[in-house]
Wavefront OBJ file of the C-alpha trace (Angstrom):
o trace
v -24.494 -30.722 11.002
v -25.385 -31.036 7.326
v -22.599 -31.998 4.946
v -22.614 -29.319 2.249
v -20.090 -31.255 0.168
v -22.393 -34.222 -0.275
v -23.695 -35.009 -3.762
v -27.381 -34.501 -4.453
v -28.819 -37.813 -5.631
v -31.947 -37.303 -7.757
v -33.850 -40.512 -8.491
v -36.085 -39.619 -11.454
v -38.168 -42.809 -11.256
v -38.825 -42.314 -7.542
v -39.817 -38.699 -8.168
v -42.388 -39.606 -10.841
v -43.814 -42.383 -8.665
v -44.279 -39.912 -5.831
v -45.766 -37.372 -8.236
v -48.280 -39.875 -9.635
v -49.325 -40.902 -6.122
v -49.912 -37.257 -5.274
v -52.175 -36.913 -8.336
v -54.338 -39.866 -7.331
v -56.759 -37.576 -5.519
v -57.764 -36.109 -8.901
v -59.140 -39.471 -10.040
v -62.784 -40.046 -8.989
v -63.092 -42.595 -6.183
v -65.373 -44.945 -8.162
v -63.010 -44.922 -11.129
v -60.038 -45.548 -8.830
v -61.784 -48.500 -7.177
v -62.654 -49.916 -10.587
v -59.088 -49.621 -11.823
v -57.632 -51.134 -8.661
v -59.816 -54.077 -7.759
v -57.476 -55.462 -5.091
v -57.729 -54.004 -1.637
v -55.507 -54.767 1.321
v -52.668 -57.288 1.646
v -52.658 -60.851 2.992
v -49.358 -61.511 4.823
v -48.266 -65.156 5.011
v -45.626 -65.941 7.676
v -44.107 -69.440 8.013
v -44.086 -70.787 11.580
v -42.513 -74.220 11.607
v -44.908 -76.555 9.774
v -47.654 -73.952 9.773
v -48.527 -70.730 7.945
v -49.855 -67.718 9.859
v -52.155 -65.524 7.758
v -53.019 -61.912 8.575
v -54.799 -59.144 6.696
v -53.276 -55.642 6.455
v -55.012 -52.519 5.192
v -54.294 -48.847 5.942
v -51.646 -49.879 8.467
v -54.012 -52.103 10.486
v -53.137 -55.816 10.758
v -55.828 -58.392 11.512
v -54.891 -62.054 12.246
v -56.877 -64.428 10.037
v -55.870 -68.058 10.644
v -53.013 -70.502 11.149
v -52.897 -73.253 8.494
v -51.029 -76.529 8.333
v -48.721 -77.044 5.371
v -50.561 -80.137 4.178
v -53.835 -81.260 2.625
v -55.863 -80.137 5.625
v -54.338 -76.665 5.355
v -55.323 -76.494 1.697
v -58.947 -77.248 2.648
v -58.804 -74.652 5.428
v -57.491 -72.004 3.039
v -60.231 -72.683 0.468
v -62.843 -72.446 3.206
v -61.303 -69.156 4.348
v -61.535 -67.763 0.818
v -65.206 -68.664 0.652
v -65.939 -67.055 4.026
v -63.989 -63.804 3.611
v -64.567 -61.983 0.333
v -61.725 -59.528 1.018
v -59.078 -62.175 0.385
v -60.005 -62.618 -3.279
v -59.213 -58.910 -3.944
v -56.117 -58.691 -1.735
v -52.461 -58.974 -2.743
v -50.512 -61.867 -1.233
v -47.015 -61.548 0.168
v -44.769 -64.065 1.906
v -42.855 -62.657 4.883
v -39.930 -64.797 6.041
v -38.893 -64.983 9.694
v -35.451 -65.189 11.302
v -35.567 -68.978 10.855
v -35.716 -68.668 7.059
v -33.692 -65.522 6.251
v -30.935 -63.243 7.530
v -29.958 -59.643 6.894
v -26.680 -57.738 6.982
v -25.744 -54.105 6.454
v -22.903 -53.490 3.986
v -20.837 -50.460 2.970
v -20.018 -50.491 -0.745
v -18.170 -48.076 -3.030
v -20.412 -45.422 -4.540
v -19.495 -46.665 -8.022
v -21.391 -49.914 -7.289
v -24.726 -48.097 -6.905
v -25.794 -48.616 -10.517
v -25.188 -52.396 -10.370
v -25.690 -53.419 -6.742
v -26.962 -56.959 -7.328
v -24.050 -57.998 -9.542
v -21.467 -56.432 -7.214
v -22.935 -58.179 -4.150
v -23.238 -61.496 -6.027
v -19.568 -61.306 -6.969
v -18.511 -60.684 -3.339
v -21.247 -62.723 -1.602
v -18.923 -65.456 -0.318
v -16.831 -62.718 1.326
v -19.776 -61.069 3.082
v -21.586 -64.308 4.044
v -20.817 -68.037 4.388
v -22.864 -68.709 1.216
v -22.131 -68.782 -2.495
v -24.517 -67.084 -4.953
v -25.867 -70.393 -6.232
v -26.854 -71.458 -2.701
v -29.170 -68.550 -1.834
v -31.751 -66.085 -3.089
v -30.815 -62.550 -2.091
v -31.928 -58.940 -2.509
v -30.119 -55.656 -1.916
v -31.916 -52.584 -0.561
v -30.191 -49.140 -0.473
v -30.472 -47.446 2.926
v -31.442 -43.840 3.503
v -29.488 -41.400 5.651
v -25.904 -40.194 5.845
v -23.179 -42.063 3.946
v -19.430 -41.956 4.228
v -17.796 -39.989 1.385
v -17.455 -42.240 -1.643
v -19.572 -45.040 -0.122
v -23.180 -46.225 -0.018
v -24.902 -48.216 2.740
v -27.112 -51.137 1.674
v -29.065 -53.887 3.403
v -28.415 -57.428 2.178
v -31.275 -59.892 2.761
v -30.858 -63.554 1.805
v -32.452 -66.951 2.286
v -31.164 -70.434 1.358
v -32.625 -71.673 -1.916
v -33.583 -75.023 -0.445
v -35.725 -73.390 2.261
v -37.464 -70.956 -0.098
v -38.052 -73.558 -2.847
v -39.675 -75.963 -0.370
v -41.764 -73.183 1.162
v -42.861 -71.926 -2.256
v -43.970 -75.383 -3.342
v -46.082 -75.764 -0.189
v -47.868 -72.414 -0.577
v -48.263 -72.894 -4.320
v -50.054 -76.200 -3.633
v -52.460 -74.272 -1.426
v -53.214 -71.846 -4.257
v -51.166 -68.985 -2.784
v -49.163 -66.982 -5.347
v -47.175 -64.275 -3.541
v -46.608 -60.975 -5.257
v -43.270 -60.634 -3.480
v -41.286 -62.105 -0.596
v -39.602 -60.013 2.092
v -38.092 -60.470 5.571
v -39.725 -59.506 8.855
v -36.488 -57.869 10.064
v -36.595 -55.465 7.118
v -40.207 -55.430 5.905
v -41.276 -53.537 2.808
v -43.564 -50.541 3.148
v -46.870 -51.944 1.921
v -48.061 -48.445 0.970
v -45.047 -47.777 -1.279
v -44.092 -51.120 -2.735
v -42.322 -49.594 -5.727
v -39.347 -48.825 -3.482
v -39.190 -52.284 -1.874
v -37.100 -55.385 -2.529
v -38.183 -58.889 -3.532
v -36.591 -62.228 -2.598
v -38.880 -64.058 -5.031
v -36.921 -65.213 -8.114
v -37.813 -63.499 -11.370
v -39.159 -66.691 -12.946
v -41.642 -67.283 -10.093
v -43.095 -63.805 -9.887
v -46.765 -63.286 -10.677
v -47.480 -61.474 -13.901
v -49.626 -58.399 -13.267
v -52.323 -57.239 -15.658
v -51.340 -54.238 -17.725
v -54.843 -53.026 -18.656
v -55.676 -51.251 -15.365
v -52.228 -49.734 -15.259
v -52.513 -48.439 -18.841
v -55.955 -46.961 -18.182
v -54.758 -45.318 -15.023
v -51.735 -43.921 -16.851
v -54.035 -42.588 -19.606
v -56.158 -40.787 -17.023
v -53.074 -39.291 -15.436
v -51.835 -38.112 -18.832
v -55.225 -36.532 -19.556
v -55.198 -34.731 -16.233
v -51.671 -33.514 -16.902
v -52.696 -32.195 -20.319
v -55.607 -30.291 -18.786
v -53.373 -28.847 -16.118
v -50.851 -27.927 -18.787
v -53.540 -26.131 -20.778
v -54.644 -24.202 -17.682
v -51.054 -23.127 -17.084
v -50.051 -22.455 -20.691
v -53.026 -20.423 -21.956
v -52.558 -17.469 -19.542
v -48.871 -17.472 -20.381
v -49.692 -17.395 -24.099
v -51.990 -14.399 -23.692
v -49.331 -12.619 -21.674
v -46.823 -13.429 -24.394
v -49.009 -11.751 -27.008
v -49.246 -8.646 -24.843
v -45.492 -8.599 -24.389
v -45.008 -8.834 -28.162
v -47.118 -5.702 -28.696
v -45.152 -3.829 -26.051
v -41.867 -5.035 -27.538
v -42.759 -3.510 -30.902
v -43.284 -0.148 -29.214
v -40.007 -0.470 -27.339
v -38.089 -1.279 -30.542
v -39.284 2.001 -32.092
v -37.408 4.072 -29.502
v -34.574 1.650 -28.732
v -32.245 3.198 -31.340
v -32.423 6.670 -29.760
v -31.977 5.145 -26.316
v -28.798 3.394 -27.457
v -27.402 6.689 -28.809
v -28.090 8.486 -25.543
v -26.509 5.637 -23.603
v -23.356 5.717 -25.755
v -23.052 9.497 -25.287
v -23.479 9.121 -21.535
v -20.730 6.489 -21.462
v -18.344 8.855 -23.298
v -19.107 11.648 -20.809
v -18.575 9.307 -17.862
v -15.238 8.165 -19.340
v -14.034 11.772 -19.737
v -15.089 12.626 -16.186
v -13.270 9.558 -14.880
v -10.045 10.478 -16.716
v -10.219 14.048 -15.444
v -10.748 12.932 -11.866
v -7.844 10.512 -12.208
v -5.520 13.305 -13.339
v -6.654 15.532 -10.458
v -6.113 12.722 -7.972
v -2.621 12.028 -9.321
v -1.700 15.700 -9.078
v -3.093 16.022 -5.553
v -1.756 12.731 -4.202
v 1.394 14.241 -2.641
v 2.658 17.749 -1.770
v 5.429 19.373 -3.728
v 8.933 18.182 -2.874
v 9.987 21.778 -2.236
v 7.253 22.124 0.415
v 8.469 18.972 2.150
v 12.082 20.186 2.183
v 11.119 23.631 3.504
v 8.999 22.100 6.265
v 11.775 19.637 7.146
v 14.397 22.419 7.377
v 12.128 24.348 9.760
v 11.477 21.297 11.956
v 15.153 20.297 12.299
v 16.952 22.338 14.993
v 20.545 23.517 14.677
v 21.786 20.654 16.901
v 20.227 18.042 14.605
v 21.613 17.158 11.197
v 20.551 14.706 8.524
v 22.802 12.374 6.560
v 20.205 10.597 4.380
v 16.757 11.417 2.972
v 14.497 9.420 0.622
v 10.848 9.927 -0.474
v 8.872 7.094 -2.103
v 5.169 6.119 -2.325
v 4.016 8.687 0.229
v 6.718 7.797 2.804
v 9.717 9.927 3.804
v 12.729 8.171 5.343
v 15.484 10.162 7.067
v 18.714 9.278 8.905
v 20.877 11.506 11.074
v 22.024 12.450 14.562
v 20.345 14.455 17.312
v 20.834 15.020 21.054
v 17.284 13.709 21.743
v 16.042 11.559 18.844
v 12.814 10.495 20.575
v 11.667 14.140 20.707
v 11.658 14.265 16.909
v 8.577 12.006 16.698
v 6.400 14.609 18.399
v 7.882 17.355 16.205
v 6.872 15.506 13.053
v 3.354 14.755 14.322
v 2.731 18.518 14.921
v 4.059 19.561 11.511
v 0.737 19.348 9.620
v 2.397 17.693 6.617
v 3.862 14.573 8.245
v 2.115 11.872 10.290
v 2.663 8.409 11.756
v 6.312 9.045 12.587
v 8.158 5.932 13.780
v 11.650 4.503 14.211
v 12.572 1.783 11.739
v 15.684 0.730 13.652
v 16.927 1.057 17.245
v 18.404 4.375 18.316
v 22.174 4.160 18.959
v 24.650 6.631 20.462
v 27.731 7.882 18.645
v 30.698 7.480 21.025
v 32.653 10.288 19.349
v 29.985 13.017 19.130
v 27.805 11.782 21.985
v 24.648 12.252 19.886
v 21.933 9.684 19.115
v 21.829 8.109 15.698
v 18.319 7.614 14.410
v 16.439 6.314 11.370
v 12.852 7.594 11.120
v 10.121 7.031 8.534
v 7.022 9.260 8.323
v 3.911 9.256 6.155
v 3.361 12.350 4.013
v -0.190 13.708 4.175
v -1.603 14.065 0.627
v -2.155 17.589 -0.492
v -5.874 16.992 -1.136
v -6.330 15.701 2.426
v -4.617 18.777 3.821
v -6.825 21.026 1.757
v -9.927 19.247 3.047
v -8.720 19.523 6.637
v -7.993 23.190 6.212
v -11.442 23.876 4.810
v -13.017 22.050 7.726
v -11.156 24.310 10.160
v -12.279 27.568 8.510
v -14.801 29.592 10.563
v -18.416 29.252 9.523
l 1 2 3 4 5 6 7 8 9 10 11 12 13 14 15 16 17 18 19 20 21 22 23 24 25 26 27 28 29 30 31 32 33 34 35 36 37 38 39 40 41 42 43 44 45 46 47 48 49 50 51 52 53 54 55 56 57 58 59 60 61 62 63 64 65 66 67 68 69 70 71 72 73 74 75 76 77 78 79 80 81 82 83 84 85 86 87 88 89 90 91 92 93 94 95 96 97 98 99 100 101 102 103 104 105 106 107 108 109 110 111 112 113 114 115 116 117 118 119 120 121 122 123 124 125 126 127 128 129 130 131 132 133 134 135 136 137 138 139 140 141 142 143 144 145 146 147 148 149 150 151 152 153 154 155 156 157 158 159 160 161 162 163 164 165 166 167 168 169 170 171 172 173 174 175 176 177 178 179 180 181 182 183 184 185 186 187 188 189 190 191 192 193 194 195 196 197 198 199 200 201 202 203 204 205 206 207 208 209 210 211 212 213 214 215 216 217 218 219 220 221 222 223 224 225 226 227 228 229 230 231 232 233 234 235 236 237 238 239 240 241 242 243 244 245 246 247 248 249 250 251 252 253 254 255 256 257 258 259 260 261 262 263 264 265 266 267 268 269 270 271 272 273 274 275 276 277 278 279 280 281 282 283 284 285 286 287 288 289 290 291 292 293 294 295 296 297 298 299 300 301 302 303 304 305 306 307 308 309 310 311 312 313 314 315 316 317 318 319 320 321 322 323 324 325 326 327 328 329 330 331 332 333 334 335 336 337 338 339 340 341 342 343 344 345 346 347 348 349 350 351 352 353 354 355 356 357 358 359 360 361 362 363 364 365 366 367 368 369 370 371 372 373 374 375 376
């Protein structure tokens, strides 16, 4: 069941990245290929003293070769570059295995979301057997449900000694990885903006800004054209509305006067109806007393009577107090007769002491009932 009390987390950067990817179809294919020369990804996985290379594009992975981490491997890699032209245009990533890296899921306070790396670095020796200066690590927020006030993240780390040695070996072969991830939690190669990177900042490959700037300029131009298409019809409609507004203003003063007069009439009608309702809310006290004197038999007498808020309360003695309820219900002016205390018997007189409360039918309700009963 969805948690309606959860906070909506809007990542503006992620939204614009998604939006730009959705606009890519507007860019001509030849222009897009020219702007983005690299195609596919070469994945390098360490396997002992060897490196396993595979080529990934559109979700399909093709094994390429297994190279030794020595001079012969360097020669093999150069020969592979000469044979396969795709590799020169492909991005390179290094994917660590369980022998070089570990991962762990953590639950952190929600306040740490804006500064995850520093928070994890400060508490790293508590979460793992390593100190921050012994490892390279990355923190990746996890999707899905979170406990209130907490955020789930994935911590991925590798010892510095292992990664430094591995980086020197692949660098000697001419391999410069764009990023390093872990096979247990691999990055999505189609959406690398949302991924993590174990490669230290100082070793990361600098990407060319020219293609990105040109692509951004094309996107801005497309957005401006779309904006013009959307804004111009609105502008024409606005001009039409302005003309109509001038006509409306010419009669608005008279309309306000009529509205004010109508409000005064409605207020007078409301006050009149209120007075009529107050007058008709209850029957005259004399009518209630006359009706009560007719209903009470000679063997029944009353010792107390009170009328308040449409309710009549009476106390007295009668030979058969329970029979009085039916008498009141048939009166036409009283209804909902009920005892408010138990009936007791007077030992001296032998009569039953009672305390009854009845609802008084409003005069306007009686008038309506009487009119309903008149013959058609």
